[in-house]
N, C-alpha and C positions, 0 to 999 in steps of 0.2 A: 512492552505493548503486546497484548495477546488478542488475537481474533479467533473466534470459534470456527471450527471446521464447518459447521452448519452455515454460517454467514458466508464463508469463503466459497462453499459449494454453490449456494444460491446465486451469488454474484457471478461466479464462473459460468453457471448455466445461462445467465443473461447475456453472456458474450464478453465479459471482462477477463483479461488475463490475470494470472496470480499477482504479477507485479503491479498491475493497475489497481487491483483490489487492495493490496497492501499500501500503495501510495494514497489512495482515497481514504482508507481507514486511518492512516497516520495523520492526514490533514484534518479529519474529523476529531481525532483525539487531541492533537496538539495545536491546531489552528495554523495560520499562515507560517510556512517554513521554507527555508531554502532547499535546493536539491541536496546539498550536503547534509543538512539536518534530517531530511526525510530518509536519506540513505543510512545514516547512523542510527536513527530511531527504529527503522523498520527492518534493517538487515538487507535491503535491496542493494545490489551493486550500483554504485554512483552513476555509471553510464546508462543504466536501465531506467533510472527515474524519469528520463526524458521520453521514453518510448510511449 
Protein backbone atom coordinates (compact mmCIF):
# COMPACT_ATOMS: atom_id res chain seq x y z
CA UNK A 1 0.00 0.00 0.00
CA UNK A 2 1.43 3.33 -1.02
CA UNK A 3 0.08 6.77 -0.19
CA UNK A 4 1.49 9.78 -1.98
CA UNK A 5 3.38 12.37 0.02
CA UNK A 6 1.00 15.00 -1.37
CA UNK A 7 -2.08 13.28 0.07
CA UNK A 8 -0.28 12.66 3.37
CA UNK A 9 0.71 16.34 3.58
CA UNK A 10 -2.81 17.58 2.75
CA UNK A 11 -4.48 15.44 5.39
CA UNK A 12 -1.80 16.32 7.95
CA UNK A 13 -2.49 20.02 7.33
CA UNK A 14 -6.15 19.31 8.09
CA UNK A 15 -5.09 18.13 11.54
CA UNK A 16 -4.75 14.37 11.09
CA UNK A 17 -1.70 12.61 12.50
CA UNK A 18 0.43 10.42 10.24
CA UNK A 19 -0.97 7.29 11.90
CA UNK A 20 -4.55 8.52 11.45
CA UNK A 21 -3.93 9.18 7.76
CA UNK A 22 -2.37 5.75 7.25
CA UNK A 23 -5.22 4.04 9.11
CA UNK A 24 -7.83 5.89 7.07
CA UNK A 25 -6.02 5.15 3.80
CA UNK A 26 -5.73 1.46 4.68
CA UNK A 27 -9.46 1.27 5.36
CA UNK A 28 -10.25 3.03 2.08
CA UNK A 29 -8.06 0.63 0.11
CA UNK A 30 -8.89 -2.66 1.87
CA UNK A 31 -12.31 -2.03 3.41
CA UNK A 32 -13.34 -3.19 6.88
CA UNK A 33 -10.33 -4.61 8.72
CA UNK A 34 -9.31 -5.58 12.22
CA UNK A 35 -6.69 -3.57 14.10
CA UNK A 36 -4.20 -6.37 13.48
CA UNK A 37 -4.88 -6.32 9.72
CA UNK A 38 -4.57 -2.53 9.61
CA UNK A 39 -1.26 -2.75 11.45
CA UNK A 40 0.11 -5.41 9.10
CA UNK A 41 -1.04 -3.69 5.90
CA UNK A 42 -0.02 -0.15 6.83
CA UNK A 43 3.09 -0.68 8.94
CA UNK A 44 1.55 1.19 11.88
CA UNK A 45 2.49 -0.26 15.27
CA UNK A 46 -0.47 -2.33 16.52
CA UNK A 47 -0.97 -0.30 19.69
CA UNK A 48 -1.13 2.96 17.67
CA UNK A 49 -4.04 1.82 15.48
CA UNK A 50 -6.38 2.71 18.35
CA UNK A 51 -5.04 6.28 18.79
